[in-house]
N, C-alpha and C positions, 0 to 999 in steps of 0.2 A: 184763430185769426186767418183770414184769407191770405194766400201767398202773394197776391198783388192787392194793395189796399191803400186807402187814404188815411193820413194822420195829420191833423192840422193843415188841411188843404194841400198837402204834399203827397204824391203817389210814391209808394214804396214797393220794392220787391223784397219780400221777407223783411229783414231789418235794415235795408239800405235804401236811401233816397234815389229814385231814378235820375233826378237832376244831377246828383253827384256822379253817377255812372256816366252820364252824357258828358259831363265836364272832364272826367278822367280819360274816357276812351273815345270820345267824339260820337258824331252821328253821321249817317244812320248806324244803328247798333242793335243787334238781337240780344235780349237779356232773358235768361232762363232761371227758374227756381229749382234748385236741387230737391228741396223738400217736396215740391209738387210732383216732380218726376218719380221720386221714390214712392210716394204715397199712392199714385195712380197704378204703378206696377204692382205694388203690394196688395192693393185692393183686389185686383184680378186674382193674384196668387192665393190670397186668404179665402176668397169666395169659393175656391175649389178644394178647401181643406178636406182631407180624408178621402179624396178621389184622385186616382192617377191622372196627372195633367202636366202640360208643358206650355208655359207662356213664352212664345217666340216673338219678340218685338220686331215689328216691320221696319227695317232699317231705312227704307226709302222715305219715311216720314221726317226723319232728322238723323243724319249720319255722322254728326260730329263725334270724334272718338272719345271725348270727355263724357258725353252723354252715354255712349255705348259702354264705356268703362263703369260708370255708375250702375248701369243695369247688369253688367257682367258680375259685379260684386254682389248683386242680389241673387245671383245664380240664374239669370234670365237666359232663355234661348233666343235665337235670332232667325228671322225670315229675311232672306237675301234674294236679290234679283240680278246680280252682276258680280263679276270677279272683283270689281272695285269695292263693292260692299263686303264681299268675303274678306278681302285684305284689311279693310277697316275694322271688322269685327275681330280678326286675329290680332291686329295691332293694339286693339283696346283690351286685350286679355280675355276675349270671349272663348268659350269652349267649343271647338269644332264639332264635337259630338252632340251639341245642342243646336246645330244649324240645320234649317231646311232651306232648300234652294228652289225658288219658284221662278216663273217667267216663261214666255212662249218661245224665246229665241236664244236659248243657251248655246254659246259657241263651243266648239270642241276644246279649245284651250281652257275655257272656263270649267267645263266638265272635268277635264283631266286634273286641274288644280284642286277642285273640290274633292275628287277621289283621292288625290295625294294626301291632303290634310285630314281626310276621314270624317267628312260631315255625316250627320245622322241620316238625311233623307233628301232625295230629289222629288219635288212635286212635278210629275210628268204631265205635259199638256197636249201631246199628240202622239200618234203611232210612229211617225218618222223620228221624233225625238227619242222614243223608247228604243227603236232599232239602233240609233246612233249611240245611245248610252250603253247598250249591251255590247256593241263593238268596241267602244273605247275602254270599258271595264275589262273586257277580255284582253285587250292589248297590255294592260298594266296588271293583269292577274288579280283583279279585285271583283268582289260581288257588291253591286250598288243597291242599297235600300231605296225603294221608290214608293211613292203614293200616287195613285191615279187621280189627277185633278179633274173633277167632273163638272161639266156645264149643265146645271139643272133646268135651264130655261125658266128662271124665276125673275119677275120684275121687282127690283129692289126699291123702286120709287125714289130714286136719287137723281142727281144730275147725269145726263146721258154720257158725259165724258168719263164718269167714274162708276158706271154700271158695268159689271163684268160677268153677269150670270145669265145673259140672254143668248139665244141662238145666233143673233146678229153680231155678238161680240167675238173677238179673236181668242178668247181664253177658254181653256179646258177641253175635255173630250166629250163628245156627244153622249148624253146619258144612256141612250139606248144601245150604244156600242160597248159600253164599259165592261159588261159581263164577259163578252167574247174576248176582249183584249186581255182581261184578267186571266182567262183560261189559257190564252196563247203564251202568257209569261212562263208557264210551266216548261216551255221549250226554249227558254232563254236562260242558259246556265249561269250567266253573270248578272242576273237581275233577281232581286228578292222583293216581292210585293208585300209591304208592311202596313199600308194604309190606304184610305180613301180620303181625298181632300176636296174642299169646295170653298169658293170665295165669290160672293155675288155682287160685291160693290162696296163703296166707301161712303162715309157720312150717312149711314142708315139711322133713322130715328123711329122706326116702326118695328116692333118685334115680329110681326107676322111673316115678312119675308125670311127672316132668320129661321123661324120655326118650320116654314114650308121646306126650306133647304135641308134642315136636319131630318125631317120626315122622309124626303126623297133619298137622302144618303142612307138612312137606316133601312129603307126598303131594299136598296141596292146591296147593302151589307148582308141582309138576310138571304138574298139570292146567292151571293158569293159563298156564304156559309153552307148553304144547301149543296153547293158544288164542291165542298170540301176545302175551300180556300179560307185559311185562318189569318186574320189581320191582327196587328198590334195596336193600331191607333185610328182614330177618326179626327181629321183636321177640319175644323169649322171655318178657318180663315179669320179675317178681321172684319173691319167695316163699321164697328159701333161708332155712332155719331157723337158729336159734342154740341154744346150750346154756343152758337155764335151771336144769335140775335134773339129770336123768339121760339127757336126749336125746343122741343121737349123730349129729348132722347131718354130712353131708360137709363137708370143708373147702372154702373158696373155690377153692383150686387143683384139688381133685378134681372139683368141680362143673364148673368151666370146662373142664378136660381132657375130661370126658365130652361136653360140648357140642361142643367142637372136633372130637372124633372123628366126630361126625355131620355137622358143618357145614363143615369145612375145605375140602371139595372143591367147595362151592357158591360162586358168585361174588357173594355178598351180604354187605353189612355186617350185623353182628349187634348188636342193641340189647338191653341188659339194664336192668331197672328195680329194682335192689336198694334196700331201705330199712332194714329191721330188721338185716340182716347187716352194715350199716355202722355204725349208731348204737346198737343195743341194749346191747351190752357195753362201749360207750364212755361209759356214764353210770350214776350211782347217785343215789338219792334219800335225803338225810339227814333224819332225824327224831329228835325228843327224846321220851323216856318221861315222861309227865306223871303217871301213876298206875300202880301195880301193885295189881290187884284180885284177891283170892283168894276163891274160893267152894268149897263142898264138891264141886262138880262140874267146875269149870274155873278155870284161872288166866288172867287177862287182863292184857296189857301195853297200856295205853291211851296212844297216842302222839299227837303233834300233826299227824300226816299222816292224811288221810282218803281215802275213795273218790273224792272230787272231785279230789284231787291225783293219784291213781294209780288209774285205772278198771279196769285189766286183771284184778285178782283178782275184783272184783265182776261184771264183764261176762263173763269167760271162765272163771272159777274158776282163773285162772292161778297158777302157783307161781313165786315169785322168791325167791332166797336172801336171807336177812336176817342181817347180821353185826354184832357189836358194833364200834363205832369204837375203843374202848379195851378190850382183853381184861383182865378181872379175874378171876383164878382163885379169889379168896377168896369170891366170891358163891356161894350155893347154886344148883346147876343144877336147873331145873324146866321143866315143859312149859307153854308159854304160847300163847294166841292173841294175835297182834299186831293190835290193832283201833284205829279212829279215833273221833273225837267226833261224827260225823254220825249223825243219827237214823234209821238203817237197819240192819237186821241184816246186810245185805250189806256193811257198812262194815268190811271186814277187809283186812289186808295179807298176812297169813300165819296159818295155823292149825297147831296142834300142833308148835310149834318148841321144841326143847330148848336153852335158853339160860340164862346166868348174868346176871341183870339187877338193876338198882337204879334207883329213881326218879331222874330228872334226867339219866341217861346217854343217850348217843347211839347210834342204830342206822343202818346203811346198808342200804337196800333195793337189791339189785344188779340188773344187767341192765335198768336203767330208762331207757336213752337213747332207746328207740323206743316210741312210743305211750304215753308217760308224760305229759309236759307237753302234747303236742299233743292229747290227749284230755281234758285237765283242764277243769274247769268252776267256776262260782261257786255251786254248790249249797249250801244253808244259808247263803247270803251270806258265803261264805268267800273272801277274796282269793286270787287265784292266786299261786303261790310264786315266789321268785327263782330265776334260773338263773345258773350260774357256769361259766366255762371255765378249765381249768388247762392251762398251757403250761410244762412243765418245773417251774420253781420259782416261777412267776408265776400269779396269779389275776386274772381279769377278770369283772366283773359284766356279763353279757350280756342280762339282763332284770331290771329292778327288780321287787321285790315290789309287788303291787297294794296300794292303800290301801282302807280301808272306804268312804271317801267316793267313790272312783273307781267303785265298784260301781253307784251310782245317779246318776252325773253326767249321764247322758243321759235320766233319767226326769223327768217334769214333773207338778206338782200341777195340779188343775183347780179352778175356782172353785165 
């Protein structure tokens, strides 16, 4: 049975009616399926059976500590990009020895904290970062494990804002410089080179860019091996896409099988950093229709969810399926733009959707488990929404809805 499914015209999350969740916790509200989260992670893990590997969930996709705790219990690793994400993983019971720290702008305090707790590896993205890391590790008498994140200059054929493997992007070390930098590390006593990393973008639906990136990494590894540099792992990054509308991404099993065909004969641990592929289709965003506005040119369904709650449509012009929580065939079908109350024309959740709607009814915005709540804000002084986890027939509030007074609790008047 699908994790989100209709039964007698009512939309369910596992064994719970979404309308009951909306009644208990209000709207807008993010709802996640525990079974879906676990299954997606386990599918990655099981596809690598009998091969050294580490699945490091990309925390930026969804950083709620309940979700991180579920993954930690599965023995997941974690890919972080800030001290905030580091502290979230630790609070959720994640093992610091299974953490990799990515990102182009790591601050000294973040590096020192990561060294203090003993993370597994830093994914280093520039020569200046490498020098700083060596200096800081020396200050605290540590040897930092690092992987050089390489920019392979490969077009990932994805939205330009989430492409990360081209020379125009800020990410990674220029491919042609990597061998020299790897040799220079021999003169850095507080750095240990343990891997080569690569991440070319997000929401990839074509296997070819992945395979091109792996080939370039393996060519580089061969050069390093010839120089006597022995590595522990190859980090392929994340980026596997999901189906939002009509995309046809490879399945997790197909993706991993293709990687194994290239990597099985090499004596390295393989690290993956999936985020969206684990959480996106494990979550929906519930919203209520406040008004139906009909004009000679356009029909609008004005809902209580806005671009501050779900940024992807405004930021990427992203398409996500929008479903009625209760199907009512008696309503007249019309074409609507689903829009929010924020004072921006970019405040839309979906355009030109053919739906049967009535004021006061509920909608579910699908595939909202990744880059939904984690990208939300308080724009227009709107409190961030509640988050709920469904586990079979049980519901758990995993983040309370913010209050209006909490929005300015840290602000001060002046005389």
